[in-house]
KEDREN-255896 format. One record per residue: residue number from 1; x negated, y, z of N, C-alpha, C in turn. Coordinates in steps of 0.2 Angstrom, whole numbers. Example, Ala and Ser with C-alpha at 12.3 -4.5 7.8 and 13.67 -1.06 7.14 Angstrom:
KEDREN-255896
[1 [-66 -28 39] [-62 -22 39] [-66 -16 39]],
[2 [-64 -11 35] [-68 -5 36] [-64 0 39]],
end
This chain:
KEDREN-255896
[1 [-5 -7 1] [1 0 2] [-6 5 0]],
[2 [-9 8 4] [-15 11 4] [-17 13 -2]],
[3 [-21 6 -5] [-22 8 -11] [-19 10 -17]],
[4 [-11 9 -17] [-9 13 -22] [-7 20 -21]],
[5 [-8 23 -15] [-7 29 -14] [-14 33 -17]],
[6 [-19 30 -14] [-24 33 -16] [-27 34 -22]],
[7 [-23 28 -27] [-24 30 -36] [-20 33 -38]],
[8 [-14 35 -34] [-8 39 -37] [-10 46 -35]],
[9 [-15 48 -31] [-16 56 -29] [-22 56 -34]],
[10 [-26 49 -36] [-32 52 -39] [-29 55 -45]],
[11 [-24 50 -49] [-21 52 -54] [-16 57 -55]],
[12 [-15 60 -51] [-11 68 -49] [-16 72 -49]],
[13 [-22 70 -44] [-27 77 -47] [-31 75 -54]],
[14 [-30 70 -58] [-35 69 -64] [-31 74 -69]],
[15 [-24 73 -67] [-19 76 -71] [-19 85 -71]],
[16 [-20 86 -64] [-21 93 -63] [-26 96 -66]],
[17 [-32 93 -65] [-39 94 -68] [-39 94 -77]],
[18 [-35 92 -81] [-33 91 -87] [-31 98 -88]],
[19 [-25 97 -86] [-21 104 -88] [-26 111 -84]],
[20 [-31 110 -80] [-33 117 -78] [-36 118 -85]],
[21 [-41 112 -85] [-44 115 -92] [-42 115 -98]],
[22 [-36 113 -99] [-32 115 -103] [-30 122 -105]],
[23 [-26 126 -98] [-26 132 -97] [-33 137 -101]],
[24 [-39 136 -97] [-45 139 -97] [-46 140 -106]],
[25 [-46 133 -108] [-46 135 -116] [-42 137 -119]],
[26 [-36 137 -119] [-31 143 -122] [-34 148 -119]],
[27 [-34 151 -114] [-36 157 -112] [-41 161 -116]],
[28 [-46 157 -116] [-53 158 -120] [-50 159 -127]],
[29 [-48 156 -131] [-46 157 -137] [-42 163 -138]],
[30 [-37 165 -136] [-32 170 -135] [-36 176 -135]],
[31 [-42 173 -129] [-47 181 -128] [-53 182 -134]],
[32 [-52 178 -136] [-58 179 -142] [-54 180 -149]],
[33 [-46 179 -149] [-44 178 -155] [-42 188 -154]],
[34 [-40 191 -147] [-40 196 -146] [-45 202 -149]],
[35 [-51 199 -145] [-57 203 -147] [-57 204 -156]],
[36 [-57 198 -158] [-57 197 -166] [-53 203 -171]],
[37 [-44 201 -168] [-43 207 -170] [-42 214 -168]],
[38 [-44 215 -163] [-45 221 -162] [-51 227 -163]],
[39 [-58 222 -164] [-63 226 -166] [-61 229 -173]],
[40 [-59 225 -178] [-57 227 -185] [-53 234 -185]],
[41 [-49 234 -181] [-43 238 -181] [-45 244 -177]],
[42 [-50 243 -172] [-54 249 -169] [-56 254 -174]],
[43 [-61 250 -178] [-66 252 -183] [-62 255 -189]],
[44 [-58 253 -189] [-53 256 -195] [-51 264 -195]],
[45 [-47 261 -187] [-44 268 -182] [-51 272 -183]],
[46 [-56 273 -181] [-60 278 -178] [-60 283 -179]],
[47 [-61 285 -186] [-62 291 -188] [-55 295 -189]],
[48 [-51 293 -186] [-44 297 -186] [-42 297 -176]],
[49 [-44 292 -173] [-43 293 -167] [-49 296 -162]],
[50 [-54 296 -164] [-60 300 -161] [-59 307 -160]],
[51 [-58 311 -167] [-54 318 -168] [-47 321 -161]],
[52 [-44 312 -161] [-37 314 -157] [-38 316 -150]],
[53 [-44 308 -148] [-45 308 -140] [-48 315 -137]],
[54 [-53 317 -144] [-55 325 -142] [-50 329 -139]],
[55 [-46 331 -143] [-41 336 -146] [-37 334 -139]],
[56 [-34 328 -136] [-31 326 -131] [-35 330 -124]],
[57 [-42 328 -124] [-46 330 -118] [-45 338 -117]],
[58 [-47 342 -124] [-48 348 -121] [-40 350 -120]],
[59 [-34 348 -122] [-28 351 -121] [-27 349 -112]],
[60 [-29 343 -111] [-29 342 -104] [-33 346 -98]],
[61 [-39 348 -102] [-44 351 -99] [-42 358 -98]],
[62 [-38 361 -104] [-32 369 -105] [-30 368 -99]],
[63 [-26 362 -99] [-19 363 -93] [-20 363 -87]],
[64 [-26 359 -86] [-27 360 -77] [-32 365 -77]],
[65 [-35 369 -81] [-37 376 -79] [-32 380 -78]],
[66 [-26 379 -83] [-20 384 -81] [-17 384 -74]],
[67 [-17 378 -74] [-13 376 -65] [-17 375 -60]],
[68 [-24 379 -60] [-27 379 -56] [-28 387 -56]],
[69 [-28 390 -61] [-27 398 -60] [-21 402 -58]],
[70 [-15 397 -59] [-7 398 -54] [-6 393 -53]],
[71 [-5 392 -46] [-3 385 -46] [3 386 -42]],
[72 [6 390 -42] [13 390 -40] [18 390 -46]],
[73 [15 392 -55] [18 390 -60] [14 384 -65]],
[74 [18 382 -66] [16 375 -69] [17 378 -77]],
[75 [21 383 -79] [20 385 -87] [19 394 -87]],
[76 [15 395 -91] [16 403 -90] [18 405 -97]],
[77 [21 409 -95] [26 412 -101] [21 419 -103]],
[78 [22 421 -108] [16 427 -113] [23 431 -117]],
[79 [23 437 -114] [28 443 -118] [23 446 -122]],
[80 [27 447 -127] [24 452 -131] [28 456 -134]],
[81 [28 463 -136] [32 468 -136] [34 469 -143]],
[82 [41 469 -144] [43 468 -150] [42 476 -155]],
[83 [41 476 -161] [44 483 -162] [45 482 -172]],
[84 [50 482 -172] [53 480 -180] [51 485 -184]],
[85 [49 483 -190] [49 485 -194] [51 490 -199]],
[86 [50 496 -199] [55 500 -204] [53 501 -210]],
end
């Protein structure tokens, strides 16, 4: 009786190890596939994305500068006088 329980436990552990290895392999394949598709896309869009990222960073810096100048107001309004042309 004790022997069969031990072999049953060993077979369960063996199945768990097989499943664990299969999961690791699948995860590694998915990571490699993701890397294989991300790199060409990044290379293709780099000429577009680099200037956009710089522009976004500049806008963020300007908005944080504006907020530090006037912490009570998040939006600054500019008034210009209007004189109609005659």
